[in-house]
N, CA, C, O and CB atoms as a CASP TS submission, in Angstrom:
PFRMAT TS
TARGET T0000
AUTHOR 0000-0000-0000
METHOD Language model
MODEL 1
PARENT N/A
ATOM      1  N   MET     1     -12.740  -8.293  20.543  1.00  0.00           N
ATOM      2  CA  MET     1     -11.554  -7.707  19.945  1.00  0.00           C
ATOM      3  C   MET     1     -11.361  -6.317  20.558  1.00  0.00           C
ATOM      4  O   MET     1     -12.256  -5.473  20.513  1.00  0.00           O
ATOM      5  CB  MET     1     -11.679  -7.634  18.380  1.00  0.00           C
ATOM      6  N   ASN     2     -10.195  -6.103  21.122  1.00  0.00           N
ATOM      7  CA  ASN     2      -9.929  -4.797  21.722  1.00  0.00           C
ATOM      8  C   ASN     2      -9.440  -3.808  20.662  1.00  0.00           C
ATOM      9  O   ASN     2      -9.243  -4.170  19.502  1.00  0.00           O
ATOM     10  CB  ASN     2      -8.890  -4.924  22.857  1.00  0.00           C
ATOM     11  N   SER     3      -9.251  -2.576  21.075  1.00  0.00           N
ATOM     12  CA  SER     3      -8.922  -1.530  20.096  1.00  0.00           C
ATOM     13  C   SER     3      -7.535  -1.726  19.476  1.00  0.00           C
ATOM     14  O   SER     3      -7.333  -1.372  18.314  1.00  0.00           O
ATOM     15  CB  SER     3      -8.994  -0.158  20.758  1.00  0.00           C
ATOM     16  N   VAL     4      -6.583  -2.279  20.222  1.00  0.00           N
ATOM     17  CA  VAL     4      -5.247  -2.513  19.662  1.00  0.00           C
ATOM     18  C   VAL     4      -5.315  -3.596  18.588  1.00  0.00           C
ATOM     19  O   VAL     4      -4.690  -3.468  17.535  1.00  0.00           O
ATOM     20  CB  VAL     4      -4.245  -2.918  20.776  1.00  0.00           C
ATOM     21  N   SER     5      -6.066  -4.654  18.851  1.00  0.00           N
ATOM     22  CA  SER     5      -6.208  -5.716  17.852  1.00  0.00           C
ATOM     23  C   SER     5      -6.915  -5.194  16.608  1.00  0.00           C
ATOM     24  O   SER     5      -6.559  -5.560  15.489  1.00  0.00           O
ATOM     25  CB  SER     5      -6.979  -6.910  18.437  1.00  0.00           C
ATOM     26  N   ALA     6      -7.912  -4.342  16.801  1.00  0.00           N
ATOM     27  CA  ALA     6      -8.626  -3.772  15.658  1.00  0.00           C
ATOM     28  C   ALA     6      -7.703  -2.889  14.835  1.00  0.00           C
ATOM     29  O   ALA     6      -7.773  -2.896  13.606  1.00  0.00           O
ATOM     30  CB  ALA     6      -9.845  -2.968  16.128  1.00  0.00           C
ATOM     31  N   ARG     7      -6.837  -2.127  15.497  1.00  0.00           N
ATOM     32  CA  ARG     7      -5.885  -1.280  14.772  1.00  0.00           C
ATOM     33  C   ARG     7      -4.887  -2.115  13.993  1.00  0.00           C
ATOM     34  O   ARG     7      -4.529  -1.769  12.867  1.00  0.00           O
ATOM     35  CB  ARG     7      -5.147  -0.357  15.739  1.00  0.00           C
ATOM     36  N   ILE     8      -4.436  -3.208  14.581  1.00  0.00           N
ATOM     37  CA  ILE     8      -3.484  -4.089  13.903  1.00  0.00           C
ATOM     38  C   ILE     8      -4.114  -4.639  12.631  1.00  0.00           C
ATOM     39  O   ILE     8      -3.502  -4.622  11.564  1.00  0.00           O
ATOM     40  CB  ILE     8      -3.037  -5.245  14.833  1.00  0.00           C
ATOM     41  N   VAL     9      -5.341  -5.128  12.757  1.00  0.00           N
ATOM     42  CA  VAL     9      -6.036  -5.687  11.595  1.00  0.00           C
ATOM     43  C   VAL     9      -6.265  -4.606  10.548  1.00  0.00           C
ATOM     44  O   VAL     9      -6.057  -4.845   9.358  1.00  0.00           O
ATOM     45  CB  VAL     9      -7.381  -6.319  12.014  1.00  0.00           C
ATOM     46  N   LEU    10      -6.685  -3.436  10.967  1.00  0.00           N
ATOM     47  CA  LEU    10      -6.960  -2.350  10.026  1.00  0.00           C
ATOM     48  C   LEU    10      -5.701  -1.911   9.284  1.00  0.00           C
ATOM     49  O   LEU    10      -5.737  -1.710   8.071  1.00  0.00           O
ATOM     50  CB  LEU    10      -7.569  -1.162  10.759  1.00  0.00           C
ATOM     51  N   VAL    11      -4.597  -1.763  10.000  1.00  0.00           N
ATOM     52  CA  VAL    11      -3.342  -1.350   9.359  1.00  0.00           C
ATOM     53  C   VAL    11      -2.878  -2.408   8.365  1.00  0.00           C
ATOM     54  O   VAL    11      -2.428  -2.080   7.267  1.00  0.00           O
ATOM     55  CB  VAL    11      -2.246  -1.096  10.418  1.00  0.00           C
ATOM     56  N   LYS    12      -2.987  -3.682   8.752  1.00  0.00           N
ATOM     57  CA  LYS    12      -2.586  -4.751   7.829  1.00  0.00           C
ATOM     58  C   LYS    12      -3.465  -4.771   6.586  1.00  0.00           C
ATOM     59  O   LYS    12      -2.965  -4.965   5.477  1.00  0.00           O
ATOM     60  CB  LYS    12      -2.648  -6.111   8.529  1.00  0.00           C
ATOM     61  N   LEU    13      -4.766  -4.571   6.759  1.00  0.00           N
ATOM     62  CA  LEU    13      -5.675  -4.550   5.614  1.00  0.00           C
ATOM     63  C   LEU    13      -5.403  -3.359   4.698  1.00  0.00           C
ATOM     64  O   LEU    13      -5.444  -3.493   3.475  1.00  0.00           O
ATOM     65  CB  LEU    13      -7.122  -4.515   6.092  1.00  0.00           C
ATOM     66  N   LEU    14      -5.128  -2.205   5.284  1.00  0.00           N
ATOM     67  CA  LEU    14      -4.847  -1.019   4.470  1.00  0.00           C
ATOM     68  C   LEU    14      -3.559  -1.179   3.673  1.00  0.00           C
ATOM     69  O   LEU    14      -3.509  -0.818   2.497  1.00  0.00           O
ATOM     70  CB  LEU    14      -4.757   0.222   5.356  1.00  0.00           C
ATOM     71  N   ILE    15      -2.521  -1.715   4.299  1.00  0.00           N
ATOM     72  CA  ILE    15      -1.261  -1.933   3.590  1.00  0.00           C
ATOM     73  C   ILE    15      -1.446  -2.979   2.496  1.00  0.00           C
ATOM     74  O   ILE    15      -0.930  -2.816   1.390  1.00  0.00           O
ATOM     75  CB  ILE    15      -0.151  -2.370   4.571  1.00  0.00           C
ATOM     76  N   ALA    16      -2.174  -4.047   2.792  1.00  0.00           N
ATOM     77  CA  ALA    16      -2.430  -5.083   1.784  1.00  0.00           C
ATOM     78  C   ALA    16      -3.228  -4.509   0.610  1.00  0.00           C
ATOM     79  O   ALA    16      -2.968  -4.851  -0.543  1.00  0.00           O
ATOM     80  CB  ALA    16      -3.190  -6.276   2.415  1.00  0.00           C
ATOM     81  N   GLY    17      -4.190  -3.644   0.898  1.00  0.00           N
ATOM     82  CA  GLY    17      -4.960  -3.012  -0.164  1.00  0.00           C
ATOM     83  C   GLY    17      -4.103  -2.121  -1.043  1.00  0.00           C
ATOM     84  O   GLY    17      -4.255  -2.111  -2.264  1.00  0.00           O
ATOM     85  N   ASP    18      -3.201  -1.371  -0.422  1.00  0.00           N
ATOM     86  CA  ASP    18      -2.289  -0.517  -1.195  1.00  0.00           C
ATOM     87  C   ASP    18      -1.404  -1.360  -2.114  1.00  0.00           C
ATOM     88  O   ASP    18      -1.239  -1.040  -3.291  1.00  0.00           O
ATOM     89  CB  ASP    18      -1.413   0.334  -0.247  1.00  0.00           C
ATOM     90  N   VAL    19      -0.844  -2.425  -1.575  1.00  0.00           N
ATOM     91  CA  VAL    19       0.038  -3.287  -2.366  1.00  0.00           C
ATOM     92  C   VAL    19      -0.747  -3.959  -3.493  1.00  0.00           C
ATOM     93  O   VAL    19      -0.256  -4.064  -4.617  1.00  0.00           O
ATOM     94  CB  VAL    19       0.707  -4.355  -1.467  1.00  0.00           C
ATOM     95  N   LEU    20      -1.958  -4.411  -3.194  1.00  0.00           N
ATOM     96  CA  LEU    20      -2.780  -5.042  -4.221  1.00  0.00           C
ATOM     97  C   LEU    20      -3.109  -4.061  -5.348  1.00  0.00           C
ATOM     98  O   LEU    20      -3.082  -4.433  -6.521  1.00  0.00           O
ATOM     99  CB  LEU    20      -4.070  -5.588  -3.604  1.00  0.00           C
ATOM    100  N   PHE    21      -3.413  -2.829  -5.002  1.00  0.00           N
ATOM    101  CA  PHE    21      -3.726  -1.825  -6.014  1.00  0.00           C
ATOM    102  C   PHE    21      -2.502  -1.497  -6.866  1.00  0.00           C
ATOM    103  O   PHE    21      -2.626  -1.307  -8.076  1.00  0.00           O
ATOM    104  CB  PHE    21      -4.260  -0.553  -5.351  1.00  0.00           C
ATOM    105  N   ILE    22      -1.323  -1.430  -6.249  1.00  0.00           N
ATOM    106  CA  ILE    22      -0.086  -1.208  -7.008  1.00  0.00           C
ATOM    107  C   ILE    22       0.147  -2.357  -7.983  1.00  0.00           C
ATOM    108  O   ILE    22       0.514  -2.131  -9.136  1.00  0.00           O
ATOM    109  CB  ILE    22       1.126  -1.061  -6.052  1.00  0.00           C
ATOM    110  N   LEU    23      -0.065  -3.590  -7.523  1.00  0.00           N
ATOM    111  CA  LEU    23       0.106  -4.742  -8.405  1.00  0.00           C
ATOM    112  C   LEU    23      -0.900  -4.726  -9.553  1.00  0.00           C
ATOM    113  O   LEU    23      -0.579  -5.124 -10.673  1.00  0.00           O
ATOM    114  CB  LEU    23      -0.032  -6.036  -7.612  1.00  0.00           C
ATOM    115  N   TRP    24      -2.106  -4.269  -9.271  1.00  0.00           N
ATOM    116  CA  TRP    24      -3.131  -4.172 -10.311  1.00  0.00           C
ATOM    117  C   TRP    24      -2.730  -3.144 -11.373  1.00  0.00           C
ATOM    118  O   TRP    24      -2.890  -3.389 -12.568  1.00  0.00           O
ATOM    119  CB  TRP    24      -4.492  -3.796  -9.691  1.00  0.00           C
ATOM    120  N   ILE    25      -2.212  -2.003 -10.936  1.00  0.00           N
ATOM    121  CA  ILE    25      -1.752  -0.982 -11.878  1.00  0.00           C
ATOM    122  C   ILE    25      -0.618  -1.525 -12.743  1.00  0.00           C
ATOM    123  O   ILE    25      -0.597  -1.310 -13.955  1.00  0.00           O
ATOM    124  CB  ILE    25      -1.290   0.282 -11.126  1.00  0.00           C
ATOM    125  N   LEU    26       0.326  -2.232 -12.114  1.00  0.00           N
ATOM    126  CA  LEU    26       1.436  -2.807 -12.874  1.00  0.00           C
ATOM    127  C   LEU    26       0.949  -3.879 -13.847  1.00  0.00           C
ATOM    128  O   LEU    26       1.443  -3.968 -14.971  1.00  0.00           O
ATOM    129  CB  LEU    26       2.480  -3.399 -11.923  1.00  0.00           C
ATOM    130  N   TYR    27      -0.013  -4.689 -13.422  1.00  0.00           N
ATOM    131  CA  TYR    27      -0.561  -5.719 -14.306  1.00  0.00           C
ATOM    132  C   TYR    27      -1.235  -5.081 -15.531  1.00  0.00           C
ATOM    133  O   TYR    27      -1.049  -5.543 -16.657  1.00  0.00           O
ATOM    134  CB  TYR    27      -1.571  -6.606 -13.538  1.00  0.00           C
ATOM    135  N   ASN    28      -2.006  -4.033 -15.308  1.00  0.00           N
ATOM    136  CA  ASN    28      -2.653  -3.352 -16.426  1.00  0.00           C
ATOM    137  C   ASN    28      -1.629  -2.751 -17.377  1.00  0.00           C
ATOM    138  O   ASN    28      -1.834  -2.738 -18.591  1.00  0.00           O
ATOM    139  CB  ASN    28      -3.589  -2.264 -15.913  1.00  0.00           C
ATOM    140  N   GLY    29      -0.530  -2.255 -16.828  1.00  0.00           N
ATOM    141  CA  GLY    29       0.534  -1.730 -17.681  1.00  0.00           C
ATOM    142  C   GLY    29       1.169  -2.824 -18.526  1.00  0.00           C
ATOM    143  O   GLY    29       1.426  -2.626 -19.714  1.00  0.00           O
ATOM    144  N   MET    30       1.423  -3.980 -17.915  1.00  0.00           N
ATOM    145  CA  MET    30       1.998  -5.097 -18.664  1.00  0.00           C
ATOM    146  C   MET    30       1.017  -5.614 -19.707  1.00  0.00           C
ATOM    147  O   MET    30       1.411  -5.974 -20.817  1.00  0.00           O
ATOM    148  CB  MET    30       2.402  -6.229 -17.714  1.00  0.00           C
ATOM    149  N   ASP    31      -0.257  -5.649 -19.348  1.00  0.00           N
ATOM    150  CA  ASP    31      -1.279  -6.163 -20.259  1.00  0.00           C
ATOM    151  C   ASP    31      -1.427  -5.272 -21.494  1.00  0.00           C
ATOM    152  O   ASP    31      -1.730  -5.762 -22.582  1.00  0.00           O
ATOM    153  CB  ASP    31      -2.621  -6.280 -19.534  1.00  0.00           C
ATOM    154  N   SER    32      -1.217  -3.982 -21.328  1.00  0.00           N
ATOM    155  CA  SER    32      -1.333  -3.064 -22.470  1.00  0.00           C
ATOM    156  C   SER    32      -0.013  -2.926 -23.225  1.00  0.00           C
ATOM    157  O   SER    32       0.086  -2.130 -24.159  1.00  0.00           O
ATOM    158  CB  SER    32      -1.801  -1.688 -21.996  1.00  0.00           C
ATOM    159  N   GLY    33       0.983  -3.682 -22.834  1.00  0.00           N
ATOM    160  CA  GLY    33       2.283  -3.624 -23.514  1.00  0.00           C
ATOM    161  C   GLY    33       3.071  -2.378 -23.177  1.00  0.00           C
ATOM    162  O   GLY    33       3.911  -1.940 -23.963  1.00  0.00           O
ATOM    163  N   TRP    34       2.810  -1.808 -22.026  1.00  0.00           N
ATOM    164  CA  TRP    34       3.483  -0.604 -21.536  1.00  0.00           C
ATOM    165  C   TRP    34       3.295   0.585 -22.480  1.00  0.00           C
ATOM    166  O   TRP    34       4.143   1.476 -22.533  1.00  0.00           O
ATOM    167  CB  TRP    34       4.968  -0.880 -21.345  1.00  0.00           C
ATOM    168  N   GLN    35       2.185   0.601 -23.226  1.00  0.00           N
ATOM    169  CA  GLN    35       1.902   1.723 -24.116  1.00  0.00           C
ATOM    170  C   GLN    35       0.866   2.622 -23.453  1.00  0.00           C
ATOM    171  O   GLN    35      -0.219   2.172 -23.085  1.00  0.00           O
ATOM    172  CB  GLN    35       1.401   1.227 -25.509  1.00  0.00           C
ATOM    173  N   ALA    36       1.207   3.870 -23.309  1.00  0.00           N
ATOM    174  CA  ALA    36       0.301   4.835 -22.686  1.00  0.00           C
ATOM    175  C   ALA    36       0.664   6.230 -23.178  1.00  0.00           C
ATOM    176  O   ALA    36       1.769   6.475 -23.662  1.00  0.00           O
ATOM    177  CB  ALA    36       0.373   4.756 -21.125  1.00  0.00           C
ATOM    178  N   THR    37      -0.288   7.122 -23.042  1.00  0.00           N
ATOM    179  CA  THR    37      -0.017   8.518 -23.375  1.00  0.00           C
ATOM    180  C   THR    37       0.832   9.125 -22.255  1.00  0.00           C
ATOM    181  O   THR    37       0.870   8.578 -21.153  1.00  0.00           O
ATOM    182  CB  THR    37      -1.352   9.324 -23.575  1.00  0.00           C
ATOM    183  N   PRO    38       1.500  10.225 -22.511  1.00  0.00           N
ATOM    184  CA  PRO    38       2.307  10.851 -21.450  1.00  0.00           C
ATOM    185  C   PRO    38       1.474  11.210 -20.206  1.00  0.00           C
ATOM    186  O   PRO    38       1.963  11.100 -19.081  1.00  0.00           O
ATOM    187  CB  PRO    38       2.983  12.113 -21.992  1.00  0.00           C
ATOM    188  N   LEU    39       0.243  11.630 -20.405  1.00  0.00           N
ATOM    189  CA  LEU    39      -0.609  11.959 -19.264  1.00  0.00           C
ATOM    190  C   LEU    39      -0.922  10.714 -18.433  1.00  0.00           C
ATOM    191  O   LEU    39      -0.915  10.769 -17.203  1.00  0.00           O
ATOM    192  CB  LEU    39      -1.912  12.615 -19.743  1.00  0.00           C
ATOM    193  N   GLN    40      -1.194   9.601 -19.098  1.00  0.00           N
ATOM    194  CA  GLN    40      -1.451   8.352 -18.382  1.00  0.00           C
ATOM    195  C   GLN    40      -0.222   7.912 -17.590  1.00  0.00           C
ATOM    196  O   GLN    40      -0.344   7.434 -16.462  1.00  0.00           O
ATOM    197  CB  GLN    40      -1.867   7.249 -19.364  1.00  0.00           C
ATOM    198  N   LEU    41       0.946   8.072 -18.175  1.00  0.00           N
ATOM    199  CA  LEU    41       2.175   7.699 -17.469  1.00  0.00           C
ATOM    200  C   LEU    41       2.354   8.516 -16.197  1.00  0.00           C
ATOM    201  O   LEU    41       2.727   7.981 -15.153  1.00  0.00           O
ATOM    202  CB  LEU    41       3.388   7.883 -18.378  1.00  0.00           C
ATOM    203  N   VAL    42       2.087   9.805 -16.290  1.00  0.00           N
ATOM    204  CA  VAL    42       2.205  10.672 -15.117  1.00  0.00           C
ATOM    205  C   VAL    42       1.219  10.230 -14.045  1.00  0.00           C
ATOM    206  O   VAL    42       1.565  10.171 -12.865  1.00  0.00           O
ATOM    207  CB  VAL    42       1.963  12.151 -15.498  1.00  0.00           C
ATOM    208  N   VAL    43      -0.001   9.922 -14.449  1.00  0.00           N
ATOM    209  CA  VAL    43      -1.019   9.497 -13.487  1.00  0.00           C
ATOM    210  C   VAL    43      -0.632   8.169 -12.848  1.00  0.00           C
ATOM    211  O   VAL    43      -0.753   8.013 -11.633  1.00  0.00           O
ATOM    212  CB  VAL    43      -2.392   9.378 -14.170  1.00  0.00           C
ATOM    213  N   TYR    44      -0.167   7.206 -13.651  1.00  0.00           N
ATOM    214  CA  TYR    44       0.224   5.906 -13.105  1.00  0.00           C
ATOM    215  C   TYR    44       1.383   6.038 -12.122  1.00  0.00           C
ATOM    216  O   TYR    44       1.367   5.435 -11.049  1.00  0.00           O
ATOM    217  CB  TYR    44       0.605   4.951 -14.234  1.00  0.00           C
ATOM    218  N   ILE    45       2.379   6.822 -12.490  1.00  0.00           N
ATOM    219  CA  ILE    45       3.531   7.004 -11.599  1.00  0.00           C
ATOM    220  C   ILE    45       3.109   7.715 -10.318  1.00  0.00           C
ATOM    221  O   ILE    45       3.570   7.367  -9.231  1.00  0.00           O
ATOM    222  CB  ILE    45       4.647   7.802 -12.308  1.00  0.00           C
ATOM    223  N   ALA    46       2.236   8.708 -10.444  1.00  0.00           N
ATOM    224  CA  ALA    46       1.764   9.423  -9.258  1.00  0.00           C
ATOM    225  C   ALA    46       0.948   8.507  -8.347  1.00  0.00           C
ATOM    226  O   ALA    46       1.095   8.562  -7.126  1.00  0.00           O
ATOM    227  CB  ALA    46       0.925  10.638  -9.669  1.00  0.00           C
ATOM    228  N   LEU    47       0.094   7.671  -8.925  1.00  0.00           N
ATOM    229  CA  LEU    47      -0.693   6.740  -8.107  1.00  0.00           C
ATOM    230  C   LEU    47       0.194   5.743  -7.378  1.00  0.00           C
ATOM    231  O   LEU    47      -0.004   5.474  -6.194  1.00  0.00           O
ATOM    232  CB  LEU    47      -1.701   5.993  -8.975  1.00  0.00           C
ATOM    233  N   ILE    48       1.166   5.201  -8.086  1.00  0.00           N
ATOM    234  CA  ILE    48       2.071   4.244  -7.448  1.00  0.00           C
ATOM    235  C   ILE    48       2.871   4.930  -6.339  1.00  0.00           C
ATOM    236  O   ILE    48       3.083   4.342  -5.279  1.00  0.00           O
ATOM    237  CB  ILE    48       3.025   3.615  -8.495  1.00  0.00           C
ATOM    238  N   ALA    49       3.315   6.160  -6.572  1.00  0.00           N
ATOM    239  CA  ALA    49       4.064   6.892  -5.542  1.00  0.00           C
ATOM    240  C   ALA    49       3.185   7.173  -4.322  1.00  0.00           C
ATOM    241  O   ALA    49       3.626   6.998  -3.186  1.00  0.00           O
ATOM    242  CB  ALA    49       4.614   8.216  -6.114  1.00  0.00           C
ATOM    243  N   LEU    50       1.947   7.608  -4.553  1.00  0.00           N
ATOM    244  CA  LEU    50       1.051   7.902  -3.430  1.00  0.00           C
ATOM    245  C   LEU    50       0.701   6.652  -2.630  1.00  0.00           C
ATOM    246  O   LEU    50       0.671   6.687  -1.400  1.00  0.00           O
ATOM    247  CB  LEU    50      -0.223   8.558  -3.937  1.00  0.00           C
ATOM    248  N   LEU    51       0.436   5.554  -3.321  1.00  0.00           N
ATOM    249  CA  LEU    51       0.114   4.317  -2.618  1.00  0.00           C
ATOM    250  C   LEU    51       1.327   3.782  -1.853  1.00  0.00           C
ATOM    251  O   LEU    51       1.184   3.248  -0.753  1.00  0.00           O
ATOM    252  CB  LEU    51      -0.391   3.262  -3.608  1.00  0.00           C
ATOM    253  N   SER    52       2.515   3.926  -2.435  1.00  0.00           N
ATOM    254  CA  SER    52       3.732   3.498  -1.737  1.00  0.00           C
ATOM    255  C   SER    52       3.959   4.339  -0.484  1.00  0.00           C
ATOM    256  O   SER    52       4.278   3.808   0.580  1.00  0.00           O
ATOM    257  CB  SER    52       4.956   3.596  -2.671  1.00  0.00           C
ATOM    258  N   LEU    53       3.792   5.650  -0.617  1.00  0.00           N
ATOM    259  CA  LEU    53       3.946   6.523   0.551  1.00  0.00           C
ATOM    260  C   LEU    53       2.898   6.224   1.615  1.00  0.00           C
ATOM    261  O   LEU    53       3.185   6.266   2.811  1.00  0.00           O
ATOM    262  CB  LEU    53       3.856   7.989   0.132  1.00  0.00           C
ATOM    263  N   SER    54       1.693   5.925   1.174  1.00  0.00           N
ATOM    264  CA  SER    54       0.638   5.577   2.119  1.00  0.00           C
ATOM    265  C   SER    54       1.022   4.337   2.926  1.00  0.00           C
ATOM    266  O   SER    54       0.843   4.307   4.143  1.00  0.00           O
ATOM    267  CB  SER    54      -0.687   5.342   1.380  1.00  0.00           C
ATOM    268  N   SER    55       1.545   3.322   2.253  1.00  0.00           N
ATOM    269  CA  SER    55       1.964   2.108   2.954  1.00  0.00           C
ATOM    270  C   SER    55       3.112   2.393   3.918  1.00  0.00           C
ATOM    271  O   SER    55       3.132   1.878   5.036  1.00  0.00           O
ATOM    272  CB  SER    55       2.381   1.031   1.948  1.00  0.00           C
ATOM    273  N   ILE    56       4.060   3.209   3.485  1.00  0.00           N
ATOM    274  CA  ILE    56       5.195   3.540   4.346  1.00  0.00           C
ATOM    275  C   ILE    56       4.727   4.317   5.575  1.00  0.00           C
ATOM    276  O   ILE    56       5.169   4.040   6.690  1.00  0.00           O
ATOM    277  CB  ILE    56       6.246   4.356   3.566  1.00  0.00           C
ATOM    278  N   PHE    57       3.836   5.286   5.375  1.00  0.00           N
ATOM    279  CA  PHE    57       3.340   6.068   6.507  1.00  0.00           C
ATOM    280  C   PHE    57       2.492   5.221   7.452  1.00  0.00           C
ATOM    281  O   PHE    57       2.567   5.396   8.668  1.00  0.00           O
ATOM    282  CB  PHE    57       2.529   7.257   6.008  1.00  0.00           C
ATOM    283  N   LEU    58       1.688   4.309   6.913  1.00  0.00           N
ATOM    284  CA  LEU    58       0.903   3.423   7.770  1.00  0.00           C
ATOM    285  C   LEU    58       1.814   2.529   8.606  1.00  0.00           C
ATOM    286  O   LEU    58       1.564   2.302   9.789  1.00  0.00           O
ATOM    287  CB  LEU    58      -0.050   2.565   6.925  1.00  0.00           C
ATOM    288  N   TYR    59       2.867   2.030   7.979  1.00  0.00           N
ATOM    289  CA  TYR    59       3.810   1.184   8.702  1.00  0.00           C
ATOM    290  C   TYR    59       4.506   1.979   9.810  1.00  0.00           C
ATOM    291  O   TYR    59       4.636   1.490  10.932  1.00  0.00           O
ATOM    292  CB  TYR    59       4.851   0.589   7.733  1.00  0.00           C
ATOM    293  N   SER    60       4.950   3.195   9.507  1.00  0.00           N
ATOM    294  CA  SER    60       5.623   3.998  10.530  1.00  0.00           C
ATOM    295  C   SER    60       4.643   4.433  11.623  1.00  0.00           C
ATOM    296  O   SER    60       5.021   4.538  12.789  1.00  0.00           O
ATOM    297  CB  SER    60       6.282   5.232   9.892  1.00  0.00           C
ATOM    298  N   TYR    61       3.378   4.686  11.244  1.00  0.00           N
ATOM    299  CA  TYR    61       2.356   5.018  12.241  1.00  0.00           C
ATOM    300  C   TYR    61       2.129   3.849  13.193  1.00  0.00           C
ATOM    301  O   TYR    61       1.972   4.042  14.398  1.00  0.00           O
ATOM    302  CB  TYR    61       1.034   5.403  11.553  1.00  0.00           C
ATOM    303  N   SER    62       2.113   2.646  12.646  1.00  0.00           N
ATOM    304  CA  SER    62       1.917   1.480  13.508  1.00  0.00           C
ATOM    305  C   SER    62       3.109   1.289  14.444  1.00  0.00           C
ATOM    306  O   SER    62       2.942   0.853  15.583  1.00  0.00           O
ATOM    307  CB  SER    62       1.701   0.215  12.660  1.00  0.00           C
ATOM    308  N   LYS    63       4.317   1.614  13.963  1.00  0.00           N
ATOM    309  CA  LYS    63       5.498   1.516  14.827  1.00  0.00           C
ATOM    310  C   LYS    63       5.444   2.549  15.943  1.00  0.00           C
ATOM    311  O   LYS    63       5.867   2.268  17.064  1.00  0.00           O
ATOM    312  CB  LYS    63       6.782   1.698  14.007  1.00  0.00           C
ATOM    313  N   SER    64       4.920   3.761  15.648  1.00  0.00           N
ATOM    314  CA  SER    64       4.848   4.798  16.676  1.00  0.00           C
ATOM    315  C   SER    64       3.813   4.450  17.742  1.00  0.00           C
ATOM    316  O   SER    64       3.912   4.911  18.879  1.00  0.00           O
ATOM    317  CB  SER    64       4.515   6.151  16.044  1.00  0.00           C
ATOM    318  N   LEU    65       2.825   3.643  17.380  1.00  0.00           N
ATOM    319  CA  LEU    65       1.832   3.202  18.368  1.00  0.00           C
ATOM    320  C   LEU    65       2.339   2.037  19.207  1.00  0.00           C
ATOM    321  O   LEU    65       1.717   1.641  20.193  1.00  0.00           O
ATOM    322  CB  LEU    65       0.539   2.804  17.670  1.00  0.00           C
ATOM    323  N   GLY    66       3.465   1.505  18.800  1.00  0.00           N
ATOM    324  CA  GLY    66       4.009   0.372  19.531  1.00  0.00           C
ATOM    325  C   GLY    66       3.464  -0.950  19.060  1.00  0.00           C
ATOM    326  O   GLY    66       3.586  -1.953  19.765  1.00  0.00           O
ATOM    327  N   ILE    67       2.864  -0.980  17.884  1.00  0.00           N
ATOM    328  CA  ILE    67       2.342  -2.218  17.348  1.00  0.00           C
ATOM    329  C   ILE    67       3.505  -2.951  16.674  1.00  0.00           C
ATOM    330  O   ILE    67       4.005  -2.518  15.635  1.00  0.00           O
ATOM    331  CB  ILE    67       1.161  -1.956  16.346  1.00  0.00           C
ATOM    332  N   LYS    68       3.923  -4.047  17.265  1.00  0.00           N
ATOM    333  CA  LYS    68       5.076  -4.771  16.752  1.00  0.00           C
ATOM    334  C   LYS    68       4.663  -6.000  15.960  1.00  0.00           C
ATOM    335  O   LYS    68       5.520  -6.763  15.514  1.00  0.00           O
ATOM    336  CB  LYS    68       5.988  -5.173  17.890  1.00  0.00           C
ATOM    337  N   HIS    69       3.385  -6.202  15.780  1.00  0.00           N
ATOM    338  CA  HIS    69       2.899  -7.395  15.116  1.00  0.00           C
ATOM    339  C   HIS    69       3.097  -7.354  13.609  1.00  0.00           C
ATOM    340  O   HIS    69       2.905  -8.370  12.943  1.00  0.00           O
ATOM    341  CB  HIS    69       1.453  -7.591  15.427  1.00  0.00           C
ATOM    342  N   LEU    70       3.474  -6.209  13.055  1.00  0.00           N
ATOM    343  CA  LEU    70       3.703  -6.135  11.621  1.00  0.00           C
ATOM    344  C   LEU    70       5.069  -6.702  11.251  1.00  0.00           C
ATOM    345  O   LEU    70       5.253  -7.178  10.131  1.00  0.00           O
ATOM    346  CB  LEU    70       3.585  -4.694  11.141  1.00  0.00           C
ATOM    347  N   ASP    71       6.026  -6.659  12.169  1.00  0.00           N
ATOM    348  CA  ASP    71       7.353  -7.201  11.866  1.00  0.00           C
ATOM    349  C   ASP    71       7.358  -8.707  11.929  1.00  0.00           C
ATOM    350  O   ASP    71       7.601  -9.379  10.926  1.00  0.00           O
ATOM    351  CB  ASP    71       8.390  -6.645  12.824  1.00  0.00           C
ATOM    352  N   LYS    72       7.094  -9.236  13.094  1.00  0.00           N
ATOM    353  CA  LYS    72       7.056 -10.677  13.280  1.00  0.00           C
ATOM    354  C   LYS    72       6.313 -10.987  14.573  1.00  0.00           C
ATOM    355  O   LYS    72       6.271 -10.181  15.501  1.00  0.00           O
ATOM    356  CB  LYS    72       8.488 -11.275  13.306  1.00  0.00           C
ATOM    357  N   GLN    73       5.750 -12.134  14.601  1.00  0.00           N
ATOM    358  CA  GLN    73       5.026 -12.570  15.793  1.00  0.00           C
ATOM    359  C   GLN    73       6.031 -12.935  16.881  1.00  0.00           C
ATOM    360  O   GLN    73       7.029 -13.605  16.617  1.00  0.00           O
ATOM    361  CB  GLN    73       4.094 -13.778  15.472  1.00  0.00           C
ATOM    362  N   GLN    74       5.761 -12.492  18.092  1.00  0.00           N
ATOM    363  CA  GLN    74       6.678 -12.798  19.201  1.00  0.00           C
ATOM    364  C   GLN    74       5.989 -13.672  20.214  1.00  0.00           C
ATOM    365  O   GLN    74       6.591 -14.040  21.223  1.00  0.00           O
ATOM    366  CB  GLN    74       7.186 -11.512  19.873  1.00  0.00           C
TER
END
């Protein structure tokens, strides 16, 4: 596996991990009936925002490297 292939796999795994963690946070919110203290709400919203930004930045970083495998296989 060359370094470009390793980067492609790593970026895909990192984005998948971010999305999975966001889904886990949302599932826990649904499971608790969306009841939380104001501090918990701030933390949940901040975590979701940070993970979303992380995924967006990873995707744009992969585009700047010229990795086109995230869009579609050619």
